[in-house]
ZAMARKOL-152478 format. One record per residue (C-alpha): residue in one letter; x, y, z. Coordinates in steps of 0.25 Angstrom, whole numbers. Layout:
ZAMARKOL-152478
{rec "a" {X Y Z}} ...
END
This chain:
ZAMARKOL-152478
{rec "m" {-1 -871 528}} {rec "a" {6 -872 542}} {rec "s" {17 -862 538}} {rec "r" {6 -853 532}} {rec "t" {-2 -854 546}} {rec "t" {11 -851 554}} {rec "t" {14 -838 546}} {rec "t" {0 -833 550}} {rec "a" {1 -838 564}} {rec "g" {14 -829 564}} {rec "q" {7 -817 559}} {rec "w" {-4 -819 570}} {rec "l" {7 -820 580}} {rec "a" {17 -809 575}} {rec "e" {4 -799 577}} {rec "y" {1 -804 591}} {rec "n" {14 -803 594}} {rec "r" {13 -788 589}} {rec "k" {2 -786 598}} {rec "a" {8 -792 609}} {rec "r" {20 -782 608}} {rec "e" {10 -770 607}} {rec "a" {3 -775 620}} {rec "a" {18 -775 627}} {rec "k" {16 -790 629}} {rec "g" {29 -793 622}} {rec "g" {31 -801 609}} {rec "v" {37 -815 605}} {rec "s" {50 -816 596}} {rec "d" {49 -820 582}} {rec "e" {54 -835 584}} {rec "l" {42 -836 595}} {rec "l" {33 -831 585}} {rec "s" {36 -841 575}} {rec "v" {34 -852 585}} {rec "q" {21 -846 589}} {rec "a" {16 -846 575}} {rec "r" {19 -861 573}} {rec "r" {11 -864 585}} {rec "a" {0 -855 581}} {rec "a" {-1 -861 567}} {rec "l" {0 -875 573}} {rec "l" {-11 -872 582}} {rec "v" {-20 -866 571}} {rec "g" {-19 -877 563}} {rec "q" {-22 -890 573}} {rec "l" {-33 -880 580}} {rec "a" {-38 -878 565}} {rec "a" {-40 -894 565}} {rec "g" {-47 -894 578}} {rec "k" {-37 -899 587}} {rec "a" {-37 -896 603}} {rec "l" {-23 -894 604}} {rec "v" {-13 -888 616}} {rec "l" {-4 -876 615}} {rec "p" {8 -880 623}} {rec "d" {18 -869 622}} {rec "p" {27 -865 633}} {rec "v" {24 -854 642}} {rec "g" {27 -841 637}} {rec "t" {27 -844 622}} {rec "g" {15 -836 617}} {rec "k" {4 -848 618}} {rec "t" {-7 -838 618}} {rec "a" {-2 -830 606}} {rec "v" {-1 -845 599}} {rec "a" {-14 -849 603}} {rec "l" {-21 -835 600}} {rec "v" {-15 -834 586}} {rec "a" {-20 -848 583}} {rec "a" {-33 -844 586}} {rec "g" {-34 -831 579}} {rec "m" {-29 -839 567}} {rec "l" {-41 -850 569}} {rec "l" {-51 -838 570}} {rec "e" {-46 -832 558}} {rec "a" {-46 -845 550}} {rec "e" {-60 -847 555}} {rec "k" {-55 -861 560}} {rec "v" {-61 -856 575}} {rec "r" {-72 -846 577}} {rec "r" {-70 -843 591}} {rec "v" {-57 -844 602}} {rec "v" {-61 -847 616}} {rec "v" {-49 -845 626}} {rec "v" {-50 -852 640}} {rec "a" {-40 -844 649}} {rec "p" {-37 -848 664}} {rec "n" {-39 -835 670}} {rec "a" {-43 -820 667}} {rec "v" {-30 -816 665}} {rec "v" {-27 -826 655}} {rec "r" {-40 -823 648}} {rec "k" {-35 -808 647}} {rec "l" {-22 -812 642}} {rec "w" {-30 -819 630}} {rec "e" {-40 -807 628}} {rec "d" {-28 -798 626}} {rec "r" {-20 -806 618}} {rec "v" {-33 -810 608}} {rec "k" {-31 -794 604}} {rec "w" {-18 -798 598}} {rec "l" {-23 -807 587}} {rec "v" {-21 -800 575}} {rec "s" {-25 -808 562}} {rec "p" {-13 -805 552}} {rec "s" {-22 -807 539}} {rec "t" {-33 -797 544}} {rec "g" {-25 -788 554}} {rec "k" {-36 -790 563}} {rec "a" {-37 -794 577}} {rec "s" {-44 -808 580}} {rec "p" {-57 -805 583}} {rec "g" {-59 -805 598}} {rec "k" {-72 -811 598}} {rec "a" {-68 -824 592}} {rec "f" {-61 -826 607}} {rec "r" {-66 -829 619}} {rec "i" {-57 -829 631}} {rec "v" {-63 -835 644}} {rec "t" {-56 -840 658}} {rec "r" {-58 -854 663}} {rec "k" {-68 -849 673}} {rec "k" {-75 -842 662}} {rec "l" {-76 -853 653}} {rec "v" {-88 -858 660}} {rec "d" {-97 -847 655}} {rec "e" {-91 -847 641}} {rec "r" {-102 -854 632}} {rec "r" {-99 -866 625}} {rec "p" {-98 -865 610}} {rec "v" {-110 -872 604}} {rec "a" {-102 -875 591}} {rec "p" {-87 -878 597}} {rec "e" {-81 -879 583}} {rec "g" {-72 -868 579}} {rec "i" {-70 -863 594}} {rec "l" {-55 -864 598}} {rec "v" {-54 -865 614}} {rec "v" {-40 -860 619}} {rec "v" {-37 -864 633}} {rec "d" {-26 -857 639}} {rec "e" {-17 -863 650}} {rec "a" {-24 -875 647}} {rec "h" {-14 -883 657}} {rec "r" {-22 -877 670}} {rec "g" {-36 -880 672}} {rec "l" {-35 -892 663}} {rec "q" {-27 -903 669}} {rec "s" {-40 -909 676}} {rec "e" {-54 -911 672}} {rec "g" {-59 -900 680}} {rec "e" {-68 -890 679}} {rec "f" {-62 -881 668}} {rec "h" {-57 -893 660}} {rec "d" {-72 -899 659}} {rec "r" {-78 -885 656}} {rec "l" {-67 -883 645}} {rec "e" {-68 -896 640}} {rec "k" {-83 -896 638}} {rec "w" {-83 -880 633}} {rec "a" {-71 -883 623}} {rec "k" {-77 -896 616}} {rec "g" {-78 -896 601}} {rec "c" {-68 -883 602}} {rec "q" {-54 -883 596}} {rec "v" {-46 -881 609}} {rec "l" {-32 -875 611}} {rec "l" {-25 -878 625}} {rec "v" {-14 -868 628}} {rec "t" {-5 -872 639}} {rec "a" {11 -870 640}} {rec "t" {13 -882 650}} {rec "p" {4 -894 645}} {rec "f" {15 -904 647}} {rec "q" {17 -900 662}} {rec "l" {3 -905 665}} {rec "s" {-1 -920 669}} {rec "s" {-4 -929 658}} {rec "q" {-18 -929 664}} {rec "g" {-18 -913 665}} {rec "l" {-13 -914 650}} {rec "t" {-22 -923 645}} {rec "t" {-35 -917 651}} {rec "m" {-31 -904 646}} {rec "l" {-30 -909 632}} {rec "g" {-43 -916 635}} {rec "i" {-49 -902 633}} {rec "g" {-48 -902 618}} {rec "q" {-51 -918 617}} {rec "a" {-36 -919 614}} {rec "a" {-33 -932 622}} {rec "s" {-41 -945 621}} {rec "d" {-42 -954 634}} {rec "t" {-32 -964 628}} {rec "g" {-24 -952 626}} {rec "k" {-25 -946 641}} {rec "t" {-21 -960 645}} {rec "v" {-9 -961 637}} {rec "v" {-5 -947 641}} {rec "e" {-9 -949 656}} {rec "a" {-1 -961 657}} {rec "y" {12 -955 651}} {rec "g" {8 -943 661}} {rec "e" {9 -954 671}} {rec "a" {23 -958 668}} {rec "v" {28 -943 667}} {rec "m" {23 -941 681}} {rec "s" {31 -954 685}} {rec "l" {44 -947 678}} {rec "a" {42 -935 685}} {rec "k" {40 -942 698}} {rec "a" {53 -949 697}} {rec "y" {60 -938 693}} {rec "r" {55 -929 704}} {rec "a" {61 -940 714}} {rec "a" {74 -940 706}} {rec "v" {75 -926 709}} {rec "q" {72 -926 724}} {rec "r" {82 -938 725}} {rec "s" {92 -928 721}} {rec "a" {96 -937 710}} {rec "v" {108 -933 702}} {rec "d" {101 -935 689}} {rec "p" {85 -938 690}} {rec "v" {84 -941 676}} {rec "k" {93 -953 678}} {rec "d" {86 -958 690}} {rec "p" {79 -972 686}} {rec "a" {65 -968 692}} {rec "v" {66 -955 682}} {rec "v" {72 -965 670}} {rec "a" {62 -975 672}} {rec "a" {50 -965 673}} {rec "t" {55 -959 660}} {rec "e" {54 -971 653}} {rec "r" {39 -973 656}} {rec "a" {36 -958 652}} {rec "v" {43 -960 639}} {rec "e" {36 -973 636}} {rec "k" {22 -966 637}} {rec "r" {26 -952 630}} {rec "p" {24 -955 615}} {rec "a" {9 -959 617}} {rec "a" {6 -947 626}} {rec "a" {12 -939 615}} {rec "d" {4 -944 605}} {rec "v" {-9 -941 613}} {rec "l" {-5 -927 617}} {rec "g" {4 -923 605}} {rec "r" {-9 -922 596}} {rec "r" {-15 -911 604}} {rec "i" {-3 -902 608}} {rec "l" {3 -892 598}} {rec "s" {15 -897 594}} {rec "p" {26 -895 590}} {rec "d" {33 -885 599}} {rec "l" {40 -878 587}} {rec "g" {50 -871 595}} {rec "l" {43 -865 606}} {rec "s" {51 -872 619}} {rec "a" {63 -866 612}} {rec "l" {59 -852 613}} {rec "r" {59 -851 628}} {rec "k" {66 -857 640}} {rec "e" {60 -866 649}} {rec "p" {59 -863 665}} {rec "p" {72 -866 672}} {rec "a" {72 -878 681}} {rec "l" {66 -874 696}} {rec "k" {77 -872 705}} {rec "k" {74 -873 720}} {rec "f" {77 -863 731}} {rec "d" {77 -870 744}} {rec "l" {72 -863 755}} {rec "k" {77 -867 769}} {rec "v" {66 -864 779}} {rec "s" {69 -862 794}} {rec "p" {66 -874 804}} {rec "e" {55 -865 811}} {rec "w" {46 -862 797}} {rec "q" {49 -877 793}} {rec "e" {43 -882 805}} {rec "a" {32 -873 803}} {rec "y" {29 -877 790}} {rec "h" {28 -891 795}} {rec "v" {20 -888 805}} {rec "a" {10 -882 795}} {rec "r" {9 -894 787}} {rec "v" {2 -901 798}} {rec "v" {-10 -890 796}} {rec "p" {-17 -899 785}} {rec "e" {-17 -911 795}} {rec "l" {-23 -901 807}} {rec "v" {-34 -896 797}} {rec "g" {-36 -907 788}} {rec "t" {-35 -899 774}} {rec "g" {-24 -894 766}} {rec "k" {-16 -906 764}} {rec "g" {-7 -907 752}} {rec "d" {3 -899 742}} {rec "m" {-4 -888 743}} {rec "f" {-4 -886 758}} {rec "n" {11 -887 757}} {rec "r" {13 -879 745}} {rec "r" {6 -867 754}} {rec "l" {14 -869 765}} {rec "f" {28 -867 758}} {rec "s" {23 -856 750}} {rec "c" {20 -847 760}} {rec "s" {13 -846 774}} {rec "e" {1 -839 770}} {rec "a" {-2 -849 758}} {rec "f" {-1 -860 769}} {rec "w" {-13 -851 778}} {rec "g" {-19 -848 766}} {rec "g" {-21 -863 762}} {rec "k" {-32 -873 766}} {rec "a" {-25 -878 778}} {rec "g" {-20 -865 783}} {rec "r" {-35 -860 782}} {rec "e" {-40 -872 789}} {rec "l" {-30 -871 799}} {rec "c" {-34 -856 802}} {rec "q" {-48 -860 802}} {rec "r" {-45 -870 812}} {rec "a" {-38 -860 822}} {rec "e" {-50 -852 822}} {rec "k" {-57 -863 829}} {rec "s" {-45 -870 838}} {rec "p" {-35 -862 847}} {rec "a" {-26 -874 845}} {rec "v" {-26 -872 830}} {rec "d" {-25 -858 830}} {rec "a" {-13 -859 839}} {rec "f" {-7 -868 829}} {rec "a" {-10 -858 817}} {rec "v" {-5 -847 824}} {rec "k" {9 -853 827}} {rec "l" {9 -859 813}} {rec "r" {7 -846 806}} {rec "r" {18 -840 814}} {rec "a" {28 -851 811}} {rec "l" {25 -851 796}} {rec "g" {25 -837 795}} {rec "q" {20 -827 785}} {rec "g" {24 -820 772}} {rec "s" {41 -821 771}} {rec "h" {41 -829 783}} {rec "h" {39 -840 775}} {rec "p" {51 -846 769}} {rec "k" {47 -847 755}} {rec "v" {41 -833 754}} {rec "a" {53 -827 761}} {rec "a" {63 -833 751}} {rec "t" {54 -830 739}} {rec "a" {52 -814 743}} {rec "d" {68 -814 747}} {rec "w" {71 -820 731}} {rec "v" {61 -811 725}} {rec "a" {67 -798 732}} {rec "a" {81 -802 729}} {rec "h" {77 -804 714}} {rec "w" {68 -792 713}} {rec "e" {80 -783 719}} {rec "q" {88 -788 707}} {rec "g" {78 -780 699}} {rec "r" {69 -793 694}} {rec "h" {55 -795 693}} {rec "v" {51 -808 700}} {rec "l" {38 -817 698}} {rec "v" {34 -826 709}} {rec "f" {25 -837 708}} {rec "c" {17 -843 719}} {rec "v" {4 -851 721}} {rec "f" {-4 -846 733}} {rec "f" {-9 -833 735}} {rec "e" {-5 -832 748}} {rec "t" {9 -834 743}} {rec "q" {8 -823 732}} {rec "q" {4 -813 745}} {rec "a" {15 -817 753}} {rec "l" {25 -817 743}} {rec "g" {21 -803 738}} {rec "v" {20 -798 753}} {rec "a" {35 -804 756}} {rec "i" {40 -800 743}} {rec "a" {36 -786 744}} {rec "g" {42 -784 758}} {rec "r" {55 -787 750}} {rec "v" {53 -779 738}} {rec "g" {41 -769 740}} {rec "e" {27 -770 737}} {rec "a" {28 -763 724}} {rec "s" {37 -772 718}} {rec "v" {28 -786 722}} {rec "k" {16 -788 714}} {rec "a" {6 -800 718}} {rec "p" {-6 -800 711}} {rec "k" {-19 -806 717}} {rec "g" {-28 -806 706}} {rec "a" {-29 -812 692}} {rec "a" {-19 -803 685}} {rec "i" {-7 -796 686}} {rec "d" {-7 -780 684}} {rec "p" {-2 -778 671}} {rec "n" {7 -766 676}} {rec "v" {13 -776 685}} {rec "v" {14 -786 674}} {rec "d" {22 -774 666}} {rec "q" {31 -772 677}} {rec "f" {35 -786 679}} {rec "q" {38 -788 663}} {rec "s" {47 -776 664}} {rec "t" {62 -775 668}} {rec "s" {61 -761 668}} {rec "l" {50 -758 678}} {rec "p" {52 -760 693}} {rec "r" {53 -775 698}} {rec "l" {42 -784 702}} {rec "v" {39 -795 709}} {rec "l" {26 -803 705}} {rec "v" {21 -813 715}} {rec "l" {12 -822 706}} {rec "q" {2 -835 709}} {rec "d" {1 -845 699}} {rec "r" {-11 -839 692}} {rec "f" {0 -830 685}} {rec "s" {9 -841 681}} {rec "e" {1 -842 667}} {rec "s" {-3 -832 656}} {rec "i" {4 -819 661}} {rec "d" {17 -813 655}} {rec "l" {26 -807 665}} {rec "d" {39 -809 655}} {rec "g" {49 -798 653}} {rec "g" {55 -793 666}} {rec "h" {64 -803 668}} {rec "p" {58 -809 682}} {rec "c" {62 -820 692}} {rec "i" {52 -831 695}} {rec "v" {50 -836 710}} {rec "h" {40 -849 710}} {rec "h" {37 -847 725}} {rec "d" {26 -858 724}} {rec "l" {31 -869 715}} {rec "p" {19 -876 707}} {rec "w" {19 -892 705}} {rec "t" {20 -891 689}} {rec "p" {32 -885 682}} {rec "a" {21 -880 673}} {rec "r" {18 -870 682}} {rec "v" {33 -866 684}} {rec "t" {33 -865 669}} {rec "q" {22 -856 669}} {rec "r" {27 -846 679}} {rec "w" {40 -846 671}} {rec "g" {33 -841 659}} {rec "r" {27 -830 664}} {rec "v" {39 -823 663}} {rec "v" {46 -831 652}} {rec "r" {38 -828 639}} {rec "a" {38 -824 624}} {rec "g" {36 -810 625}} {rec "s" {49 -808 632}} {rec "g" {57 -818 625}} {rec "f" {56 -830 635}} {rec "k" {66 -822 644}} {rec "p" {70 -834 655}} {rec "v" {70 -833 671}} {rec "a" {83 -839 675}} {rec "q" {82 -849 686}} {rec "t" {89 -841 695}} {rec "d" {78 -831 693}} {rec "i" {68 -841 698}} {rec "f" {65 -844 713}} {rec "v" {59 -857 718}} {rec "p" {59 -856 732}} {rec "v" {57 -871 740}} {rec "l" {56 -872 755}} {rec "d" {65 -883 760}} {rec "l" {51 -892 763}} {rec "d" {48 -905 758}} {rec "a" {35 -900 751}} {rec "d" {41 -888 744}} {rec "k" {53 -896 739}} {rec "r" {44 -907 733}} {rec "l" {35 -896 726}} {rec "f" {49 -891 720}} {rec "d" {53 -905 716}} {rec "t" {41 -908 710}} {rec "v" {40 -896 701}} {rec "k" {54 -898 697}} {rec "a" {54 -912 695}} {rec "r" {42 -911 684}} {rec "a" {49 -899 678}} {rec "g" {62 -909 676}} {rec "i" {53 -918 670}} {rec "g" {48 -909 660}} {rec "d" {37 -910 650}} {rec "l" {36 -926 648}} {rec "l" {22 -927 642}} {rec "l" {25 -927 627}} {rec "p" {36 -931 617}} {rec "r" {43 -918 613}} {rec "s" {37 -919 598}} {rec "v" {24 -915 604}} {rec "l" {31 -902 609}} {rec "a" {43 -899 601}} {rec "d" {48 -898 586}} {rec "t" {53 -912 585}} {rec "e" {43 -924 580}} {rec "d" {52 -935 586}} {rec "p" {42 -943 596}} {rec "d" {54 -948 603}} {rec "e" {59 -934 608}} {rec "y" {52 -933 621}} {rec "s" {49 -921 629}} {rec "l" {57 -925 642}} {rec "p" {67 -914 645}} {rec "d" {80 -915 636}} {rec "t" {88 -917 648}} {rec "l" {80 -929 653}} {rec "l" {78 -936 640}} {rec "d" {93 -934 636}} {rec "r" {97 -941 649}} {rec "l" {87 -952 648}} {rec "r" {90 -956 633}} {rec "p" {103 -963 635}} {rec "m" {96 -970 647}} {rec "r" {85 -975 638}} {rec "g" {90 -976 624}} {rec "v" {81 -966 619}} {rec "h" {87 -958 607}} 
END
């Protein structure tokens, strides 16, 4: 039966792939198509049994295709009567609406009935009428790791709306969440009991201790952080708690992996490019850090992140705005603000903006597209102006709205059209295809989690173009020679170094060996001789 279902899924996916090529969105290799078919067949079997599941496939491997084909097969078999897709935003909603049209039944040759699908954004979910009879309703939540990590408005609304429905959570990075975030996300489908949450959260605390110990060892410049006594002790504690957590979560996470991870390369390790700053600017930076004390607002990491992102982001932040308001009422504060604005500089006078503009211009001149990611709107605009001053306005796009012009996307995906620099905020780090043009990547602002770094990488390393990797030398991570910026880099790198620790590998891979853990192989191989693990 499983083989027959897999064959049918393969036929659906082959037609979907053909439609993708017709739409000039690329196709996938036969090898990946085979893997996707097995994934879709597993989804069909388990969702038909009424399970709430997570589809945790890596970035760029075609989770949308797998989820859509599974939904089409369930509709045709009358295992479900309606599919409600919850998209994070309007851009992703449009993507699903377009790709639903690619669903064609291999038995009838007809497109899957569009009326059976309802695709809404998270904001619009509140207006969607909850089904009176939830049986036979399949709820698909795309990018489920966003918005479901804590029991906020969206989480609570979705939990009530989807009660009694079959639930599919689609996410590339479930195991890079905190343990609390993962169990909260799974709770949408009643997938983890209170006891199960306690087990996973206890293991999550052990994992966090390991990450903290590893980061501390890296910061001490340990020759081999893995052999650091604190890291070894923390690893022991995490290993002890892992099997119980796996038992709780493994029942709800689609497994095995069936070879997906082997079909694509993971992002290379982050490489820091230290930026020395002039004594004058460094002094201005440290003076600016007293502003929260002066105005009483804006303390914390976000304040620092804005300061070392660009000067405009500082002035656009809470403390900067408050300082300007105070300056309007006090000549003394106004004099201070004027001096600080002059000392911090604007645009490319900021050392990180200047460094990013220089690096981008050098690679653009080599004939390369460049994709620049940042967090703040003010930074996006400052970078756009600074880079345009180096390569010309026509070669730089910094979209302000919810979508990127399709012509811009087409140009960026081409190796024959004029080279382009795309400066994007993080809202574009998910659910958009920018692969094919062999670009470089700049992480002007780093996120706190490696999950976001992986999502950014996944915009240009995708199935449709054969997972063409981006070399480490083509990735730029500017870090100012300042404690706050260095701490952010060290934190992200340490978390990435620990890797996906939440579950034994048997939950995600072909092996059924419960003792084969999801620690990175290099880390585990070094620990085995010390711990006597075989």
